C-alpha positions in Angstrom: 11.3 -64.9 22.0 9.2 -62.6 24.1 10.5 -62.5 27.7 9.8 -60.5 30.9 11.6 -57.2 31.5 14.2 -56.8 34.3 15.8 -54.0 36.4 19.3 -53.4 37.3 18.7 -51.4 40.6 20.5 -53.1 43.5 18.0 -52.7 46.4 14.3 -52.1 47.1 12.5 -51.0 50.2 9.6 -53.0 51.6 7.7 -53.1 54.8 7.3 -56.3 56.9 4.7 -56.0 59.7 5.2 -52.2 59.6 9.0 -52.2 59.8 10.9 -50.9 56.8 13.6 -53.1 55.3 16.0 -52.7 52.4 16.6 -56.0 50.5 18.6 -56.9 47.4 16.6 -56.5 44.2 15.6 -60.0 43.0 15.2 -61.4 46.5 11.9 -63.1 47.4 9.9 -62.1 50.4 10.8 -65.5 51.9 14.4 -64.6 51.8 13.7 -61.2 53.4 11.8 -63.0 56.2 14.9 -65.0 57.1 14.2 -67.3 60.1 11.3 -65.1 61.1 7.7 -66.5 61.4 5.8 -66.2 58.2 2.4 -67.2 59.8 0.8 -69.1 62.6 -0.8 -72.5 62.1 -4.5 -73.2 62.9 -3.4 -74.0 66.5 -1.2 -70.9 66.8 2.2 -72.5 66.2 4.9 -70.6 64.4 5.6 -71.5 60.8 8.2 -70.4 58.3 9.3 -71.2 54.7 9.9 -75.0 54.2 10.1 -76.1 50.6 11.3 -72.8 48.9 9.4 -73.7 45.7 5.7 -72.9 46.3 4.6 -76.4 47.3 4.1 -76.5 51.0 2.3 -73.1 51.4 3.8 -72.6 54.8 5.1 -69.1 53.8 1.8 -67.6 52.8 1.7 -63.9 53.7 -0.4 -60.8 52.8 1.3 -58.7 50.2 -0.4 -55.3 49.6 -3.5 -56.9 51.1 -3.5 -60.0 48.9 -2.4 -63.5 50.0 0.8 -64.6 48.2 3.4 -67.3 48.7 6.5 -65.5 50.1 9.0 -67.9 48.3 7.4 -67.3 44.9 7.0 -63.5 45.2 9.9 -61.2 44.4 10.3 -58.1 46.6 9.3 -54.8 44.8 9.7 -51.2 45.8 7.0 -50.1 48.3 5.5 -53.5 49.0 3.7 -53.9 52.3 4.0 -57.4 53.7 2.0 -58.6 56.6 2.5 -62.0 58.3 -0.7 -61.4 60.3 -4.2 -62.4 59.1 -5.9 -59.7 57.0 -9.3 -59.1 55.5 -10.1 -60.4 52.1 -9.4 -57.8 49.4 -10.6 -58.1 45.8 -8.0 -57.8 43.0 -9.1 -55.8 40.0 -9.1 -57.7 36.7 -8.0 -56.5 33.2 -9.4 -56.3 29.7 -10.9 -59.5 28.4 -9.0 -61.6 25.9 -8.7 -65.3 24.9 -5.1 -66.2 24.3 -4.3 -69.5 22.6 -1.2 -71.3 21.2 -0.4 -74.4 19.2 2.0 -75.9 21.8 1.9 -75.1 25.5 5.1 -76.0 27.5 4.4 -76.0 31.2 7.6 -75.5 33.2 10.7 -73.6 32.1 13.3 -75.7 33.8 15.9 -77.9 31.9 13.2 -80.1 30.2 10.9 -77.2 29.4 13.5 -75.0 27.9 14.9 -77.8 25.8 11.4 -78.8 24.7 10.6 -75.3 23.6 13.9 -74.9 21.7 13.4 -78.3 19.9 9.9 -77.3 18.9 10.6 -73.7 17.9 11.9 -74.3 14.3 8.5 -75.7 13.4 6.9 -72.2 13.4 4.2 -73.3 15.8 2.9 -70.7 18.2 4.6 -71.8 21.5 3.8 -70.6 25.0 6.4 -71.5 27.7 4.7 -71.1 31.1 6.4 -71.2 34.6 5.2 -70.3 38.1 8.6 -69.1 39.2 9.6 -65.4 38.8 12.4 -66.4 36.3 13.1 -69.4 34.1 15.5 -72.1 35.0 13.5 -74.3 37.3 14.8 -75.5 40.7 18.2 -76.8 39.3 19.1 -73.6 37.4 17.5 -71.1 39.8 19.1 -67.6 39.9 18.7 -64.7 42.3 20.3 -61.6 43.7 23.5 -63.4 44.8 23.4 -66.1 42.2 23.8 -65.2 38.5 21.7 -67.0 35.9 23.6 -70.3 35.2 25.2 -70.4 31.8 23.0 -73.3 30.5 19.9 -71.2 31.1 21.4 -68.1 29.5 22.5 -70.1 26.4 19.1 -71.7 25.9 17.3 -68.4 26.4 19.6 -66.7 23.9 18.9 -69.4 21.4 15.1 -69.1 22.0 15.4 -65.3 21.6 15.8 -65.9 17.8 12.3 -67.3 17.6 9.4 -64.8 17.6 6.9 -67.6 17.8 7.9 -68.5 21.4 6.4 -66.5 24.3 7.7 -66.9 27.8 5.2 -66.2 30.7 6.7 -66.4 34.2 5.1 -66.0 37.6 2.0 -67.8 36.3 0.5 -70.9 38.0 -2.0 -73.3 36.7 -5.2 -73.2 38.8 -7.1 -75.9 37.0 -8.8 -76.9 33.8 -11.0 -74.4 31.8 -12.5 -76.7 29.2 -11.2 -78.9 26.5 -7.4 -78.2 26.0 -7.6 -75.1 28.1 -6.1 -74.2 31.5 -7.0 -71.5 34.0 -3.9 -69.5 34.9 -3.3 -67.0 37.7 -0.5 -64.4 38.1 0.0 -62.0 41.0 -2.0 -59.3 39.2 -4.4 -61.0 36.9 -5.6 -64.3 35.5 -7.0 -65.9 32.3 -7.5 -68.9 30.2 -4.8 -70.4 28.0 -6.0 -72.5 25.1 -3.7 -75.0 23.4 -3.7 -77.7 20.8 -0.9 -79.8 22.2 1.0 -79.6 25.5 4.4 -80.7 27.0 4.3 -81.1 30.7 7.6 -80.3 32.3 6.4 -79.8 35.8 9.5 -81.2 37.6 9.7 -82.6 41.1 9.4 -81.5 44.7 11.2 -82.7 47.8 10.0 -85.6 49.8 9.6 -84.1 53.3 9.0 -86.6 56.1 7.8 -85.9 59.6 9.9 -86.1 62.7 9.6 -84.3 66.1 10.1 -80.6 65.7 10.0 -80.5 61.8 7.5 -77.6 61.8 9.8 -75.2 63.7 10.9 -72.0 61.8 14.5 -72.7 60.7 13.7 -76.2 59.5 13.5 -76.4 55.7 14.0 -79.0 53.0 17.6 -79.5 51.7 16.6 -78.3 48.3 14.4 -75.7 50.0 17.4 -74.2 51.7 19.3 -74.1 48.4 16.4 -72.4 46.8 16.0 -69.8 49.6 19.7 -68.9 49.5 19.5 -68.4 45.8 16.4 -66.2 46.4 18.5 -64.0 48.6 18.3 -65.6 52.1 21.2 -64.4 54.2 22.8 -67.3 56.1 26.2 -65.7 56.8 27.6 -67.0 60.2 24.7 -69.4 60.7 25.3 -73.0 61.9 23.6 -75.4 59.6 22.9 -79.2 59.8 21.9 -80.9 56.5 20.3 -84.3 56.7 18.3 -86.8 54.6 19.5 -88.7 51.6 20.8 -88.4 48.1 23.3 -86.2 46.1 21.2 -83.1 46.8 22.5 -83.0 50.3 26.1 -82.2 49.2 24.9 -79.7 46.7 22.9 -77.9 49.4 25.9 -78.0 51.7 28.1 -76.4 49.0 25.6 -73.7 48.4 25.3 -72.9 52.1 29.1 -72.8 52.5 29.5 -70.4 49.6 26.9 -68.2 51.1 28.9 -67.9 54.3 27.2 -70.5 56.5 29.0 -73.0 58.7 27.9 -76.5 57.8 28.3 -78.6 60.9 27.2 -82.0 59.5 25.8 -83.6 56.4 23.9 -86.6 57.7 23.3 -89.2 55.0 20.9 -92.0 56.0 22.3 -94.4 53.4 25.1 -96.7 54.7 28.8 -96.3 54.1 28.6 -99.5 51.9 25.8 -98.1 49.8 27.6 -94.8 49.3 30.8 -96.6 48.4 29.0 -98.7 45.8 27.5 -95.6 44.3 30.9 -93.8 44.2 32.7 -96.7 42.5 30.1 -96.9 39.8 30.5 -93.2 38.8 33.3 -94.0 36.3 30.6 -94.5 33.7 29.6 -90.9 34.1 32.9 -88.9 34.4 31.2 -85.5 34.8 29.2 -86.8 37.8 32.4 -88.3 39.3 34.1 -85.0 39.0 31.1 -83.2 40.5 30.9 -85.6 43.4 34.6 -85.0 44.1 34.2 -81.2 44.1 31.2 -81.3 46.4 32.6 -83.7 49.0 32.1 -82.1 52.4 34.3 -82.8 55.5 31.1 -83.1 57.6 29.6 -85.8 55.4 28.6 -88.9 57.4 26.7 -91.8 55.9 24.7 -94.0 58.3 23.5 -91.0 60.2 20.2 -89.0 60.5 18.5 -86.3 62.5 15.9 -87.7 64.7 14.4 -84.5 66.3 14.6 -80.7 66.1 14.4 -78.6 69.3 13.3 -75.1 70.0 10.3 -72.9 71.0 9.6 -70.2 68.5 12.4 -71.3 66.2 15.1 -74.0 65.8 17.8 -74.1 68.4 19.3 -77.6 68.2 18.9 -81.1 66.7 19.4 -84.6 67.8 21.9 -86.4 65.5 22.0 -90.2 65.5 25.0 -92.1 64.1 24.6 -95.9 64.6 23.4 -96.4 68.1 24.8 -93.1 69.4 22.8 -89.9 69.7 24.0 -86.4 70.5 22.6 -82.9 70.6 23.9 -80.3 68.1 23.2 -76.6 68.5 22.4 -74.9 65.2 20.3 -72.1 63.6 19.1 -74.1 60.6 18.3 -77.7 59.7 17.9 -78.6 56.0 16.3 -82.1 55.7 15.2 -83.7 52.5 14.6 -87.4 51.6 14.8 -87.3 47.9 12.4 -86.1 45.2 8.9 -87.0 44.0 7.3 -86.1 40.7 5.0 -83.2 40.3 2.2 -84.8 38.4 -1.0 -83.0 39.6 -1.6 -81.3 36.3 -1.2 -84.5 34.5 -3.7 -86.2 36.7 -6.2 -83.4 36.1 -5.7 -83.9 32.4 -6.4 -87.7 32.8 -2.8 -89.0 32.2 -1.9 -92.4 33.6 0.7 -92.4 36.5 2.9 -95.3 37.6 3.2 -96.8 41.0 5.7 -94.1 42.1 3.4 -91.2 41.0 5.3 -90.5 37.8 3.7 -89.7 34.5 3.8 -92.8 32.1 5.2 -91.9 28.7 6.1 -93.8 25.6 9.3 -93.6 23.5 8.1 -90.3 22.0 7.5 -88.9 25.5 3.7 -88.9 24.8 1.4 -89.7 27.8 -1.7 -91.8 27.7 -3.6 -88.8 26.3 -2.9 -88.1 22.6 -1.2 -84.7 22.0 -0.1 -84.4 25.7 3.6 -85.1 26.2 5.7 -85.1 29.4 9.4 -84.7 30.0 11.8 -84.4 32.9 11.4 -85.2 36.6 7.6 -85.5 36.4 8.1 -88.7 34.4 10.5 -90.1 37.1 13.4 -88.7 39.1 16.5 -88.8 36.9 18.5 -85.5 37.0 18.9 -82.5 34.7 20.8 -84.4 32.0 18.0 -86.9 31.5 15.4 -84.1 31.7 17.0 -82.1 29.0 17.2 -85.1 26.7 13.5 -86.0 27.3 12.6 -82.4 26.6 14.4 -82.4 23.3 12.6 -85.7 22.3 9.2 -84.3 23.4 9.7 -81.1 21.5 10.7 -82.9 18.3 7.9 -85.5 18.5 5.2 -82.9 19.3 6.2 -81.1 16.0 6.4 -84.3 13.9 10.2 -84.5 13.8 11.8 -87.9 14.1 14.1 -88.8 17.1 17.6 -89.8 16.1 19.2 -93.0 17.6 22.1 -91.1 19.2 19.5 -89.1 21.2 17.8 -92.3 22.4 21.2 -93.8 23.4 22.1 -90.8 25.4 18.7 -91.0 27.2 19.3 -94.6 28.0 22.8 -93.8 29.4 21.4 -91.2 31.8 18.4 -93.4 32.7 20.9 -95.9 34.0 22.4 -93.2 36.2 19.0 -92.4 37.6 18.5 -96.1 38.4 21.8 -96.2 40.2 20.9 -93.2 42.4 17.5 -94.7 43.2 19.1 -98.1 44.2 21.9 -96.7 46.4 19.9 -94.0 48.2 16.7 -95.9 49.0 15.2 -95.0 52.4 15.9 -97.2 55.4 13.1 -98.4 57.6 14.4 -96.3 60.5 13.6 -93.0 58.6 9.9 -94.0 58.4 9.7 -94.5 62.2 11.0 -91.1 63.4 7.6 -89.5 64.1 6.0 -90.0 67.6 2.4 -89.8 68.7 2.5 -85.9 69.0 4.4 -85.3 65.7 2.3 -83.3 63.2 1.8 -85.2 59.9 -0.4 -82.6 58.3 1.3 -79.3 58.7 -1.5 -77.2 57.3 -4.2 -78.5 59.6 -2.0 -79.6 62.6 -3.1 -83.2 62.5 -0.9 -85.5 64.6 0.2 -89.0 64.1 -2.0 -90.0 67.1 -5.1 -88.6 65.5 -4.5 -90.8 62.4 -4.3 -94.0 64.5 -6.8 -96.5 63.2 -7.0 -95.0 59.8 -6.1 -97.6 57.1 -5.9 -95.4 54.0 -6.0 -91.8 52.8 -9.8 -91.7 52.4 -10.3 -92.7 56.0 -7.7 -90.1 57.2 -9.7 -87.4 55.4 -13.0 -88.6 56.7 -11.9 -88.7 60.3 -9.6 -85.7 60.4 -8.7 -82.7 58.3 -5.5 -84.3 57.1 -4.8 -83.1 53.5 -7.4 -80.4 53.5 -5.2 -77.4 54.0 -3.6 -75.0 51.6 -1.0 -77.4 50.2 -3.9 -79.8 49.4 -2.0 -82.9 50.6 1.2 -82.4 48.6 3.3 -82.7 51.8 1.4 -85.0 54.1 0.1 -87.1 51.1 3.5 -88.0 50.0 4.6 -88.6 53.6 1.6 -91.0 54.1 2.6 -92.8 50.8 6.1 -93.3 52.1 5.3 -94.2 55.7 2.3 -96.4 55.2 1.8 -97.0 51.5 -1.3 -94.9 51.3 -2.3 -93.7 47.8 -3.3 -90.0 47.9 -6.6 -89.1 46.3 -6.5 -87.6 42.8 -6.2 -83.8 42.9 -9.3 -81.7 42.7 -9.8 -78.3 41.2 -8.6 -75.7 41.9 -5.2 -77.4 42.1 -3.8 -74.4 44.1 -5.4 -71.8 46.3 -6.8 -69.1 44.0 -8.4 -65.7 44.2 -12.2 -65.6 44.0 -11.8 -63.2 41.1 -9.8 -65.8 39.2 -12.5 -68.4 39.6 -15.4 -66.1 38.8 -14.1 -63.8 36.0 -14.0 -63.8 32.3 -10.8 -64.9 30.6 -8.0 -62.2 30.5 -4.9 -61.6 28.5 -1.9 -63.2 30.4 0.7 -61.6 28.2 -0.2 -57.9 28.4 2.0 -57.2 31.4 4.5 -60.0 31.1 6.2 -59.7 27.8 8.4 -57.3 25.8 10.2 -57.5 22.4 12.9 -60.1 22.4 16.5 -59.3 23.1 19.5 -61.6 23.6 20.1 -62.0 27.3 23.9 -61.9 26.8 23.8 -58.2 25.9 
C-alpha cells in the first residue's frame, strides 16, 4: 500500500499571532492554541475549537496566509498562524492529471480500513481517502502523546502487502465533479477523483445542543475534547467537567485523566435506572462489560446535567443540576456531547436515500439505493467500532463480488443488538431540549439566537428569515440541533459541501497523489 511519509523529530517551531511556540511534532494547530481564542464570531464574540474533527469550523485560522481548520492541520516547522482576519491569498496549483480508481473508499476509520482490506485481494485499483492527517478515524485517532492503536497498525500492515491500494490523507471531498467523480481538496492542491464504485465510510459526528454559554472558549464536545487531547492539547492540571449522554462520556473522562487533568464530574443525563438496565444487559457482550468496568469514574453521576456555562472571554464555571438541586462548579474546561449523528452529506449529494434519523439506508450487502455505491459504519446508523468493522468487511467483499458468509452476518446482528441497547438506554430526556433561553445562540457561525427563530416552523423558514445555517459549517451543528429540539428536517446539502478555495473550484483537475504517497513499507518496522 502507498502511504504518507512521516518524521521522527520531536518538536517543531511555529508562530501564533507573531509569538514563537515550540510544539510536539504531530500536534494540530488546535492543540497548540489550547484554550486561546481561534477567531471572533460575526458579532465579535470569542470562539475556540469545539468538535475537534473538522465539522463545526469554529477553529478556522490563517495558516501561511491561507484559511485552514486548526483541528485538521498538523503543525509544521516555520508555520505562521494568525487568528486575525487576513487578506485572500491564492494558492498555486500543480501539474494537471486525472486520477481514477476502480473502488473509492471514503473514510479511513474502522469501517473504511476493513472495507479496503476486504476488497484488496480482488486486484482492483483502490483509493482510500480520509480528511484527517492520519488514518484511524475518530475512534482510533493517534497523536504526539497517543501512539497509533494496535488495530490500526495491524490493518495498515496488512494493507501494505497490496500495491493496488493507495492511501490519501488530509483530503476532503468538496463536491461532485461529474458522473462517478468527486472534487477533492488538500492543504496544498486539489483535483478530481474518478471511480467506478465507492464505499462511503464517512462516520459520525457529535450531537452538540445549545445551552447558555456553550460558545465560550473552553467548551467542547466530549468527543471533541478526546480528539484534541490526542492531537496534543495540554490539559495537565486543568479542572474538567464532562456532561451529556452515552458511553463516550466515560471514555472522554479516562482520556482526560490519563493526560493529567482533574475530572470533577461526569454528568450523565440518563437516569440511574436506565444506566442500571444498560449495565445488567452487558453480560451478552463481555468485552464491553469489562471496558465499562475499567472506565467507571468516581465522578460519574446519572440523572445530572450542565445547564449553563459561565465566563467572559473563556470558560470559568458551569451550573450543574442534579435532580432539583443546582450548584456552580469552577472549572477550566467543559466537554459536553449528547451522542452521535451520522455523517451523510456525501451520500445525499450522490442521491442515496436516508432514513428518518439521517442515516444511509443500505441492504444486506451494504449497498445503498444507488447501484455501485456502498456504505458502512456509523454513517449507516450509530453502532460502535465493532459493528462498523463488520459492515466494512461486508461492503468490501460485496463490492468485489465475493459472497458474505453466514458467520459474518451473525456477528453483525450481535453487535447491532448492542447498538439498539445503547440507543434505548441513553435516549435524550425532554429537559435537555429545554436548556436554551431566548438569548442562547442556536447558529454559532452566524450568531442567530433562539429568540430570532421564534415564529419559524421549519428549517426553510429559519433560513428565509435569518442567516441560520448559512455559515461555514453549513448547518451541520445548528441543523442537527434544530432536528433534535423541534423536529425540523435540515435541507439537503448543496455544493460545495465544505468551504473551498476559489482555485479549487476554478481549476483543472490535478494529481492528488503526487505529494501524498511513497513506496509501501510495513508500519511495524
